[in-house]
mmCIF file of the N, C-alpha and C atoms, coordinates in Angstrom:
data_MODEL
# 
_entry.id   MODEL 
# 
loop_
_atom_site.group_PDB 
_atom_site.id 
_atom_site.type_symbol 
_atom_site.label_atom_id 
_atom_site.label_alt_id 
_atom_site.label_comp_id 
_atom_site.label_asym_id 
_atom_site.label_entity_id 
_atom_site.label_seq_id 
_atom_site.pdbx_PDB_ins_code 
_atom_site.Cartn_x 
_atom_site.Cartn_y 
_atom_site.Cartn_z 
_atom_site.occupancy 
_atom_site.B_iso_or_equiv 
_atom_site.pdbx_formal_charge 
_atom_site.auth_seq_id 
_atom_site.auth_comp_id 
_atom_site.auth_asym_id 
_atom_site.auth_atom_id 
_atom_site.pdbx_PDB_model_num 
ATOM 1   N N  . LEU A 1 1  ? 22.974  8.017   -3.145 1.00 0.00 ? 1  LEU A N  1 
ATOM 2   C CA . LEU A 1 1  ? 22.896  6.945   -2.172 1.00 0.00 ? 1  LEU A CA 1 
ATOM 3   C C  . LEU A 1 1  ? 22.085  5.761   -2.689 1.00 0.00 ? 1  LEU A C  1 
ATOM 4   N N  . HIS A 1 2  ? 21.044  6.084   -3.481 1.00 0.00 ? 2  HIS A N  1 
ATOM 5   C CA . HIS A 1 2  ? 20.195  5.001   -3.994 1.00 0.00 ? 2  HIS A CA 1 
ATOM 6   C C  . HIS A 1 2  ? 21.046  4.158   -4.970 1.00 0.00 ? 2  HIS A C  1 
ATOM 7   N N  . GLU A 1 3  ? 21.771  4.800   -5.839 1.00 0.00 ? 3  GLU A N  1 
ATOM 8   C CA . GLU A 1 3  ? 22.571  4.062   -6.820 1.00 0.00 ? 3  GLU A CA 1 
ATOM 9   C C  . GLU A 1 3  ? 23.681  3.259   -6.117 1.00 0.00 ? 3  GLU A C  1 
ATOM 10  N N  . GLN A 1 4  ? 24.108  3.653   -4.959 1.00 0.00 ? 4  GLN A N  1 
ATOM 11  C CA . GLN A 1 4  ? 25.131  2.928   -4.199 1.00 0.00 ? 4  GLN A CA 1 
ATOM 12  C C  . GLN A 1 4  ? 24.549  1.810   -3.322 1.00 0.00 ? 4  GLN A C  1 
ATOM 13  N N  . GLY A 1 5  ? 23.192  1.750   -3.287 1.00 0.00 ? 5  GLY A N  1 
ATOM 14  C CA . GLY A 1 5  ? 22.586  0.699   -2.495 1.00 0.00 ? 5  GLY A CA 1 
ATOM 15  C C  . GLY A 1 5  ? 22.415  1.038   -1.046 1.00 0.00 ? 5  GLY A C  1 
ATOM 16  N N  . ALA A 1 6  ? 22.708  2.306   -0.633 1.00 0.00 ? 6  ALA A N  1 
ATOM 17  C CA . ALA A 1 6  ? 22.624  2.703   0.741  1.00 0.00 ? 6  ALA A CA 1 
ATOM 18  C C  . ALA A 1 6  ? 21.203  2.950   1.215  1.00 0.00 ? 6  ALA A C  1 
ATOM 19  N N  . ILE A 1 7  ? 20.336  3.378   0.219  1.00 0.00 ? 7  ILE A N  1 
ATOM 20  C CA . ILE A 1 7  ? 18.900  3.549   0.543  1.00 0.00 ? 7  ILE A CA 1 
ATOM 21  C C  . ILE A 1 7  ? 18.069  2.981   -0.598 1.00 0.00 ? 7  ILE A C  1 
ATOM 22  N N  . ASP A 1 8  ? 16.836  2.780   -0.289 1.00 0.00 ? 8  ASP A N  1 
ATOM 23  C CA . ASP A 1 8  ? 15.818  2.353   -1.320 1.00 0.00 ? 8  ASP A CA 1 
ATOM 24  C C  . ASP A 1 8  ? 14.884  3.552   -1.549 1.00 0.00 ? 8  ASP A C  1 
ATOM 25  N N  . LEU A 1 9  ? 15.264  4.415   -2.456 1.00 0.00 ? 9  LEU A N  1 
ATOM 26  C CA . LEU A 1 9  ? 14.581  5.650   -2.683 1.00 0.00 ? 9  LEU A CA 1 
ATOM 27  C C  . LEU A 1 9  ? 13.281  5.407   -3.503 1.00 0.00 ? 9  LEU A C  1 
ATOM 28  N N  . ARG A 1 10 ? 12.198  5.966   -3.031 1.00 0.00 ? 10 ARG A N  1 
ATOM 29  C CA . ARG A 1 10 ? 10.918  5.914   -3.725 1.00 0.00 ? 10 ARG A CA 1 
ATOM 30  C C  . ARG A 1 10 ? 10.474  7.324   -4.074 1.00 0.00 ? 10 ARG A C  1 
ATOM 31  N N  . VAL A 1 11 ? 10.230  7.617   -5.324 1.00 0.00 ? 11 VAL A N  1 
ATOM 32  C CA . VAL A 1 11 ? 9.772   8.938   -5.722 1.00 0.00 ? 11 VAL A CA 1 
ATOM 33  C C  . VAL A 1 11 ? 8.232   8.837   -5.974 1.00 0.00 ? 11 VAL A C  1 
ATOM 34  N N  . MET A 1 12 ? 7.476   9.609   -5.264 1.00 0.00 ? 12 MET A N  1 
ATOM 35  C CA . MET A 1 12 ? 6.056   9.578   -5.323 1.00 0.00 ? 12 MET A CA 1 
ATOM 36  C C  . MET A 1 12 ? 5.512   10.878  -5.961 1.00 0.00 ? 12 MET A C  1 
ATOM 37  N N  . GLU A 1 13 ? 4.454   10.661  -6.796 1.00 0.00 ? 13 GLU A N  1 
ATOM 38  C CA . GLU A 1 13 ? 3.808   11.868  -7.409 1.00 0.00 ? 13 GLU A CA 1 
ATOM 39  C C  . GLU A 1 13 ? 3.049   12.673  -6.343 1.00 0.00 ? 13 GLU A C  1 
ATOM 40  N N  . ASN A 1 14 ? 2.443   11.997  -5.390 1.00 0.00 ? 14 ASN A N  1 
ATOM 41  C CA . ASN A 1 14 ? 1.656   12.628  -4.363 1.00 0.00 ? 14 ASN A CA 1 
ATOM 42  C C  . ASN A 1 14 ? 2.105   12.050  -3.025 1.00 0.00 ? 14 ASN A C  1 
ATOM 43  N N  . VAL A 1 15 ? 2.554   12.921  -2.140 1.00 0.00 ? 15 VAL A N  1 
ATOM 44  C CA . VAL A 1 15 ? 3.067   12.447  -0.852 1.00 0.00 ? 15 VAL A CA 1 
ATOM 45  C C  . VAL A 1 15 ? 2.065   12.651  0.281  1.00 0.00 ? 15 VAL A C  1 
ATOM 46  N N  . GLY A 1 16 ? 0.810   12.939  -0.022 1.00 0.00 ? 16 GLY A N  1 
ATOM 47  C CA . GLY A 1 16 ? -0.183  13.051  1.027  1.00 0.00 ? 16 GLY A CA 1 
ATOM 48  C C  . GLY A 1 16 ? -0.530  11.730  1.653  1.00 0.00 ? 16 GLY A C  1 
ATOM 49  N N  . MET A 1 17 ? -1.114  11.795  2.817  1.00 0.00 ? 17 MET A N  1 
ATOM 50  C CA . MET A 1 17 ? -1.489  10.587  3.532  1.00 0.00 ? 17 MET A CA 1 
ATOM 51  C C  . MET A 1 17 ? -2.411  9.678   2.766  1.00 0.00 ? 17 MET A C  1 
ATOM 52  N N  . GLU A 1 18 ? -3.373  10.291  2.020  1.00 0.00 ? 18 GLU A N  1 
ATOM 53  C CA . GLU A 1 18 ? -4.360  9.491   1.265  1.00 0.00 ? 18 GLU A CA 1 
ATOM 54  C C  . GLU A 1 18 ? -3.631  8.686   0.174  1.00 0.00 ? 18 GLU A C  1 
ATOM 55  N N  . ALA A 1 19 ? -2.735  9.322   -0.578 1.00 0.00 ? 19 ALA A N  1 
ATOM 56  C CA . ALA A 1 19 ? -1.979  8.664   -1.631 1.00 0.00 ? 19 ALA A CA 1 
ATOM 57  C C  . ALA A 1 19 ? -1.008  7.585   -1.058 1.00 0.00 ? 19 ALA A C  1 
ATOM 58  N N  . THR A 1 20 ? -0.443  7.916   0.096  1.00 0.00 ? 20 THR A N  1 
ATOM 59  C CA . THR A 1 20 ? 0.466   6.960   0.745  1.00 0.00 ? 20 THR A CA 1 
ATOM 60  C C  . THR A 1 20 ? -0.318  5.693   1.178  1.00 0.00 ? 20 THR A C  1 
ATOM 61  N N  . ALA A 1 21 ? -1.486  5.891   1.764  1.00 0.00 ? 21 ALA A N  1 
ATOM 62  C CA . ALA A 1 21 ? -2.275  4.771   2.205  1.00 0.00 ? 21 ALA A CA 1 
ATOM 63  C C  . ALA A 1 21 ? -2.700  3.885   0.981  1.00 0.00 ? 21 ALA A C  1 
ATOM 64  N N  . ALA A 1 22 ? -3.089  4.499   -0.054 1.00 0.00 ? 22 ALA A N  1 
ATOM 65  C CA . ALA A 1 22 ? -3.462  3.764   -1.309 1.00 0.00 ? 22 ALA A CA 1 
ATOM 66  C C  . ALA A 1 22 ? -2.269  2.998   -1.870 1.00 0.00 ? 22 ALA A C  1 
ATOM 67  N N  . MET A 1 23 ? -1.100  3.632   -1.882 1.00 0.00 ? 23 MET A N  1 
ATOM 68  C CA . MET A 1 23 ? 0.085   2.984   -2.434 1.00 0.00 ? 23 MET A CA 1 
ATOM 69  C C  . MET A 1 23 ? 0.444   1.720   -1.587 1.00 0.00 ? 23 MET A C  1 
ATOM 70  N N  . VAL A 1 24 ? 0.404   1.859   -0.259 1.00 0.00 ? 24 VAL A N  1 
ATOM 71  C CA . VAL A 1 24 ? 0.764   0.741   0.620  1.00 0.00 ? 24 VAL A CA 1 
ATOM 72  C C  . VAL A 1 24 ? -0.326  -0.346  0.493  1.00 0.00 ? 24 VAL A C  1 
ATOM 73  N N  . TRP A 1 25 ? -1.580  -0.023  0.316  1.00 0.00 ? 25 TRP A N  1 
ATOM 74  C CA . TRP A 1 25 ? -2.691  -1.021  0.056  1.00 0.00 ? 25 TRP A CA 1 
ATOM 75  C C  . TRP A 1 25 ? -2.310  -1.803  -1.197 1.00 0.00 ? 25 TRP A C  1 
ATOM 76  N N  . GLY A 1 26 ? -1.943  -1.143  -2.271 1.00 0.00 ? 26 GLY A N  1 
ATOM 77  C CA . GLY A 1 26 ? -1.546  -1.812  -3.487 1.00 0.00 ? 26 GLY A CA 1 
ATOM 78  C C  . GLY A 1 26 ? -0.354  -2.714  -3.307 1.00 0.00 ? 26 GLY A C  1 
ATOM 79  N N  . TRP A 1 27 ? 0.661   -2.226  -2.634 1.00 0.00 ? 27 TRP A N  1 
ATOM 80  C CA . TRP A 1 27 ? 1.825   -3.150  -2.336 1.00 0.00 ? 27 TRP A CA 1 
ATOM 81  C C  . TRP A 1 27 ? 1.441   -4.347  -1.515 1.00 0.00 ? 27 TRP A C  1 
ATOM 82  N N  . ALA A 1 28 ? 0.652   -4.120  -0.487 1.00 0.00 ? 28 ALA A N  1 
ATOM 83  C CA . ALA A 1 28 ? 0.203   -5.265  0.361  1.00 0.00 ? 28 ALA A CA 1 
ATOM 84  C C  . ALA A 1 28 ? -0.543  -6.296  -0.406 1.00 0.00 ? 28 ALA A C  1 
ATOM 85  N N  . ASN A 1 29 ? -1.498  -5.839  -1.271 1.00 0.00 ? 29 ASN A N  1 
ATOM 86  C CA . ASN A 1 29 ? -2.279  -6.801  -2.043 1.00 0.00 ? 29 ASN A CA 1 
ATOM 87  C C  . ASN A 1 29 ? -1.460  -7.507  -3.132 1.00 0.00 ? 29 ASN A C  1 
ATOM 88  N N  . ASN A 1 30 ? -0.484  -6.832  -3.710 1.00 0.00 ? 30 ASN A N  1 
ATOM 89  C CA . ASN A 1 30 ? 0.416   -7.546  -4.657 1.00 0.00 ? 30 ASN A CA 1 
ATOM 90  C C  . ASN A 1 30 ? 1.155   -8.649  -3.938 1.00 0.00 ? 30 ASN A C  1 
ATOM 91  N N  . LEU A 1 31 ? 1.680   -8.365  -2.740 1.00 0.00 ? 31 LEU A N  1 
ATOM 92  C CA . LEU A 1 31 ? 2.354   -9.361  -1.961 1.00 0.00 ? 31 LEU A CA 1 
ATOM 93  C C  . LEU A 1 31 ? 1.482   -10.503 -1.578 1.00 0.00 ? 31 LEU A C  1 
ATOM 94  N N  . LEU A 1 32 ? 0.272   -10.187 -1.081 1.00 0.00 ? 32 LEU A N  1 
ATOM 95  C CA . LEU A 1 32 ? -0.652  -11.239 -0.627 1.00 0.00 ? 32 LEU A CA 1 
ATOM 96  C C  . LEU A 1 32 ? -1.132  -12.108 -1.782 1.00 0.00 ? 32 LEU A C  1 
ATOM 97  N N  . GLN A 1 33 ? -1.434  -11.467 -2.901 1.00 0.00 ? 33 GLN A N  1 
ATOM 98  C CA . GLN A 1 33 ? -1.856  -12.282 -4.080 1.00 0.00 ? 33 GLN A CA 1 
ATOM 99  C C  . GLN A 1 33 ? -0.774  -13.256 -4.516 1.00 0.00 ? 33 GLN A C  1 
ATOM 100 N N  . GLU A 1 34 ? 0.452   -12.788 -4.575 1.00 0.00 ? 34 GLU A N  1 
ATOM 101 C CA . GLU A 1 34 ? 1.569   -13.590 -4.958 1.00 0.00 ? 34 GLU A CA 1 
ATOM 102 C C  . GLU A 1 34 ? 1.835   -14.703 -3.931 1.00 0.00 ? 34 GLU A C  1 
ATOM 103 N N  . ARG A 1 35 ? 1.846   -14.325 -2.649 1.00 0.00 ? 35 ARG A N  1 
ATOM 104 C CA . ARG A 1 35 ? 2.173   -15.264 -1.595 1.00 0.00 ? 35 ARG A CA 1 
ATOM 105 C C  . ARG A 1 35 ? 1.092   -16.302 -1.308 1.00 0.00 ? 35 ARG A C  1 
ATOM 106 N N  . ASP A 1 36 ? -0.162  -15.843 -1.329 1.00 0.00 ? 36 ASP A N  1 
ATOM 107 C CA . ASP A 1 36 ? -1.240  -16.753 -0.887 1.00 0.00 ? 36 ASP A CA 1 
ATOM 108 C C  . ASP A 1 36 ? -2.166  -17.155 -2.025 1.00 0.00 ? 36 ASP A C  1 
ATOM 109 N N  . ALA A 1 37 ? -1.777  -16.897 -3.255 1.00 0.00 ? 37 ALA A N  1 
ATOM 110 C CA . ALA A 1 37 ? -2.545  -17.288 -4.432 1.00 0.00 ? 37 ALA A CA 1 
ATOM 111 C C  . ALA A 1 37 ? -4.014  -16.842 -4.410 1.00 0.00 ? 37 ALA A C  1 
ATOM 112 N N  . GLY A 1 38 ? -4.219  -15.597 -3.934 1.00 0.00 ? 38 GLY A N  1 
ATOM 113 C CA . GLY A 1 38 ? -5.591  -15.059 -3.986 1.00 0.00 ? 38 GLY A CA 1 
ATOM 114 C C  . GLY A 1 38 ? -6.484  -15.432 -2.809 1.00 0.00 ? 38 GLY A C  1 
ATOM 115 N N  . ARG A 1 39 ? -5.949  -16.125 -1.754 1.00 0.00 ? 39 ARG A N  1 
ATOM 116 C CA . ARG A 1 39 ? -6.760  -16.542 -0.642 1.00 0.00 ? 39 ARG A CA 1 
ATOM 117 C C  . ARG A 1 39 ? -6.946  -15.457 0.396  1.00 0.00 ? 39 ARG A C  1 
ATOM 118 N N  . THR A 1 40 ? -6.064  -14.488 0.434  1.00 0.00 ? 40 THR A N  1 
ATOM 119 C CA . THR A 1 40 ? -6.126  -13.394 1.416  1.00 0.00 ? 40 THR A CA 1 
ATOM 120 C C  . THR A 1 40 ? -6.033  -12.056 0.724  1.00 0.00 ? 40 THR A C  1 
ATOM 121 N N  . CYS A 1 41 ? -6.452  -11.000 1.380  1.00 0.00 ? 41 CYS A N  1 
ATOM 122 C CA . CYS A 1 41 ? -6.263  -9.662  0.851  1.00 0.00 ? 41 CYS A CA 1 
ATOM 123 C C  . CYS A 1 41 ? -6.188  -8.664  1.993  1.00 0.00 ? 41 CYS A C  1 
ATOM 124 N N  . CYS A 1 42 ? -5.718  -7.506  1.678  1.00 0.00 ? 42 CYS A N  1 
ATOM 125 C CA . CYS A 1 42 ? -5.673  -6.399  2.604  1.00 0.00 ? 42 CYS A CA 1 
ATOM 126 C C  . CYS A 1 42 ? -6.856  -5.530  2.232  1.00 0.00 ? 42 CYS A C  1 
ATOM 127 N N  . TYR A 1 43 ? -7.718  -5.211  3.163  1.00 0.00 ? 43 TYR A N  1 
ATOM 128 C CA . TYR A 1 43 ? -8.896  -4.393  2.821  1.00 0.00 ? 43 TYR A CA 1 
ATOM 129 C C  . TYR A 1 43 ? -8.804  -2.969  3.323  1.00 0.00 ? 43 TYR A C  1 
ATOM 130 N N  . ALA A 1 44 ? -7.839  -2.670  4.188  1.00 0.00 ? 44 ALA A N  1 
ATOM 131 C CA . ALA A 1 44 ? -7.682  -1.298  4.680  1.00 0.00 ? 44 ALA A CA 1 
ATOM 132 C C  . ALA A 1 44 ? -6.260  -1.024  5.137  1.00 0.00 ? 44 ALA A C  1 
ATOM 133 N N  . VAL A 1 45 ? -5.892  0.200   4.881  1.00 0.00 ? 45 VAL A N  1 
ATOM 134 C CA . VAL A 1 45 ? -4.565  0.682   5.339  1.00 0.00 ? 45 VAL A CA 1 
ATOM 135 C C  . VAL A 1 45 ? -4.731  2.070   5.967  1.00 0.00 ? 45 VAL A C  1 
ATOM 136 N N  . GLU A 1 46 ? -4.155  2.292   7.150  1.00 0.00 ? 46 GLU A N  1 
ATOM 137 C CA . GLU A 1 46 ? -4.139  3.615   7.715  1.00 0.00 ? 46 GLU A CA 1 
ATOM 138 C C  . GLU A 1 46 ? -2.725  4.182   7.695  1.00 0.00 ? 46 GLU A C  1 
ATOM 139 N N  . ALA A 1 47 ? -2.620  5.384   7.119  1.00 0.00 ? 47 ALA A N  1 
ATOM 140 C CA . ALA A 1 47 ? -1.339  6.080   7.095  1.00 0.00 ? 47 ALA A CA 1 
ATOM 141 C C  . ALA A 1 47 ? -1.459  7.249   8.013  1.00 0.00 ? 47 ALA A C  1 
ATOM 142 N N  . ARG A 1 48 ? -0.490  7.419   8.884  1.00 0.00 ? 48 ARG A N  1 
ATOM 143 C CA . ARG A 1 48 ? -0.568  8.417   9.918  1.00 0.00 ? 48 ARG A CA 1 
ATOM 144 C C  . ARG A 1 48 ? 0.775   9.135   10.022 1.00 0.00 ? 48 ARG A C  1 
ATOM 145 N N  . GLU A 1 49 ? 0.737   10.431  9.853  1.00 0.00 ? 49 GLU A N  1 
ATOM 146 C CA . GLU A 1 49 ? 1.972   11.256  9.998  1.00 0.00 ? 49 GLU A CA 1 
ATOM 147 C C  . GLU A 1 49 ? 2.085   11.783  11.442 1.00 0.00 ? 49 GLU A C  1 
ATOM 148 N N  . ASN A 1 50 ? 0.950   12.195  11.970 1.00 0.00 ? 50 ASN A N  1 
ATOM 149 C CA . ASN A 1 50 ? 0.899   12.642  13.357 1.00 0.00 ? 50 ASN A CA 1 
ATOM 150 C C  . ASN A 1 50 ? -0.612  12.617  13.782 1.00 0.00 ? 50 ASN A C  1 
ATOM 151 N N  . SER A 1 51 ? -0.916  13.114  14.946 1.00 0.00 ? 51 SER A N  1 
ATOM 152 C CA . SER A 1 51 ? -2.277  13.059  15.456 1.00 0.00 ? 51 SER A CA 1 
ATOM 153 C C  . SER A 1 51 ? -3.297  13.844  14.627 1.00 0.00 ? 51 SER A C  1 
ATOM 154 N N  . SER A 1 52 ? -2.820  14.775  13.858 1.00 0.00 ? 52 SER A N  1 
ATOM 155 C CA . SER A 1 52 ? -3.814  15.578  13.096 1.00 0.00 ? 52 SER A CA 1 
ATOM 156 C C  . SER A 1 52 ? -3.694  15.357  11.559 1.00 0.00 ? 52 SER A C  1 
ATOM 157 N N  . ASN A 1 53 ? -2.895  14.391  11.129 1.00 0.00 ? 53 ASN A N  1 
ATOM 158 C CA . ASN A 1 53 ? -2.747  14.158  9.719  1.00 0.00 ? 53 ASN A CA 1 
ATOM 159 C C  . ASN A 1 53 ? -2.709  12.637  9.483  1.00 0.00 ? 53 ASN A C  1 
ATOM 160 N N  . ALA A 1 54 ? -3.833  12.080  9.151  1.00 0.00 ? 54 ALA A N  1 
ATOM 161 C CA . ALA A 1 54 ? -3.943  10.644  8.892  1.00 0.00 ? 54 ALA A CA 1 
ATOM 162 C C  . ALA A 1 54 ? -4.998  10.372  7.808  1.00 0.00 ? 54 ALA A C  1 
ATOM 163 N N  . ALA A 1 55 ? -4.907  9.196   7.191  1.00 0.00 ? 55 ALA A N  1 
ATOM 164 C CA . ALA A 1 55 ? -5.932  8.831   6.201  1.00 0.00 ? 55 ALA A CA 1 
ATOM 165 C C  . ALA A 1 55 ? -6.036  7.300   6.160  1.00 0.00 ? 55 ALA A C  1 
ATOM 166 N N  . ILE A 1 56 ? -7.217  6.826   5.832  1.00 0.00 ? 56 ILE A N  1 
ATOM 167 C CA . ILE A 1 56 ? -7.477  5.411   5.693  1.00 0.00 ? 56 ILE A CA 1 
ATOM 168 C C  . ILE A 1 56 ? -7.912  5.162   4.255  1.00 0.00 ? 56 ILE A C  1 
ATOM 169 N N  . TYR A 1 57 ? -7.272  4.160   3.627  1.00 0.00 ? 57 TYR A N  1 
ATOM 170 C CA . TYR A 1 57 ? -7.695  3.672   2.298  1.00 0.00 ? 57 TYR A CA 1 
ATOM 171 C C  . TYR A 1 57 ? -8.305  2.321   2.461  1.00 0.00 ? 57 TYR A C  1 
ATOM 172 N N  . GLN A 1 58 ? -9.541  2.178   2.023  1.00 0.00 ? 58 GLN A N  1 
ATOM 173 C CA . GLN A 1 58 ? -10.245 0.873   2.238  1.00 0.00 ? 58 GLN A CA 1 
ATOM 174 C C  . GLN A 1 58 ? -10.911 0.431   0.950  1.00 0.00 ? 58 GLN A C  1 
ATOM 175 N N  . SER A 1 59 ? -10.650 -0.810  0.515  1.00 0.00 ? 59 SER A N  1 
ATOM 176 C CA . SER A 1 59 ? -11.261 -1.358  -0.627 1.00 0.00 ? 59 SER A CA 1 
ATOM 177 C C  . SER A 1 59 ? -10.925 -2.862  -0.641 1.00 0.00 ? 59 SER A C  1 
ATOM 178 N N  . ILE A 1 60 ? -11.639 -3.619  -1.435 1.00 0.00 ? 60 ILE A N  1 
ATOM 179 C CA . ILE A 1 60 ? -11.348 -5.021  -1.607 1.00 0.00 ? 60 ILE A CA 1 
ATOM 180 C C  . ILE A 1 60 ? -10.891 -5.228  -3.091 1.00 0.00 ? 60 ILE A C  1 
ATOM 181 N N  . PRO A 1 61 ? -9.773  -5.812  -3.313 1.00 0.00 ? 61 PRO A N  1 
ATOM 182 C CA . PRO A 1 61 ? -9.257  -5.994  -4.695 1.00 0.00 ? 61 PRO A CA 1 
ATOM 183 C C  . PRO A 1 61 ? -10.222 -6.818  -5.516 1.00 0.00 ? 61 PRO A C  1 
ATOM 184 N N  . GLU A 1 62 ? -10.353 -6.466  -6.802 1.00 0.00 ? 62 GLU A N  1 
ATOM 185 C CA . GLU A 1 62 ? -11.219 -7.127  -7.712 1.00 0.00 ? 62 GLU A CA 1 
ATOM 186 C C  . GLU A 1 62 ? -10.899 -8.616  -7.794 1.00 0.00 ? 62 GLU A C  1 
ATOM 187 N N  . TRP A 1 63 ? -9.627  -8.962  -7.756 1.00 0.00 ? 63 TRP A N  1 
ATOM 188 C CA . TRP A 1 63 ? -9.276  -10.377 -7.907 1.00 0.00 ? 63 TRP A CA 1 
ATOM 189 C C  . TRP A 1 63 ? -9.694  -11.184 -6.734 1.00 0.00 ? 63 TRP A C  1 
ATOM 190 N N  . PHE A 1 64 ? -9.884  -10.553 -5.560 1.00 0.00 ? 64 PHE A N  1 
ATOM 191 C CA . PHE A 1 64 ? -10.294 -11.334 -4.403 1.00 0.00 ? 64 PHE A CA 1 
ATOM 192 C C  . PHE A 1 64 ? -11.727 -11.770 -4.434 1.00 0.00 ? 64 PHE A C  1 
ATOM 193 N N  . MET A 1 65 ? -12.587 -10.974 -5.121 1.00 0.00 ? 65 MET A N  1 
ATOM 194 C CA . MET A 1 65 ? -13.997 -11.277 -5.218 1.00 0.00 ? 65 MET A CA 1 
ATOM 195 C C  . MET A 1 65 ? -14.314 -12.296 -6.305 1.00 0.00 ? 65 MET A C  1 
ATOM 196 N N  . GLN A 1 66 ? -13.362 -12.559 -7.186 1.00 0.00 ? 66 GLN A N  1 
ATOM 197 C CA . GLN A 1 66 ? -13.591 -13.518 -8.260 1.00 0.00 ? 66 GLN A CA 1 
ATOM 198 C C  . GLN A 1 66 ? -13.728 -14.936 -7.733 1.00 0.00 ? 66 GLN A C  1 
ATOM 199 N N  . GLU A 1 67 ? -14.623 -15.716 -8.384 1.00 0.00 ? 67 GLU A N  1 
ATOM 200 C CA . GLU A 1 67 ? -14.774 -17.070 -7.912 1.00 0.00 ? 67 GLU A CA 1 
ATOM 201 C C  . GLU A 1 67 ? -14.032 -18.053 -8.838 1.00 0.00 ? 67 GLU A C  1 
# 
């Protein structure tokens, strides 16, 4: 289905909530750096599967702190 364009398949080494939150944080900051030329950043992402399985990844990208 991926090869036919029906889905956008992502293969992850680690499918835990912690790894998912970190991956989305990276995607968000890549988008923001490209779109806003380093003026904005994402500092936290919460990934939640259900009420008992969630994780938060929080960090500030190195490029955002540069002057």
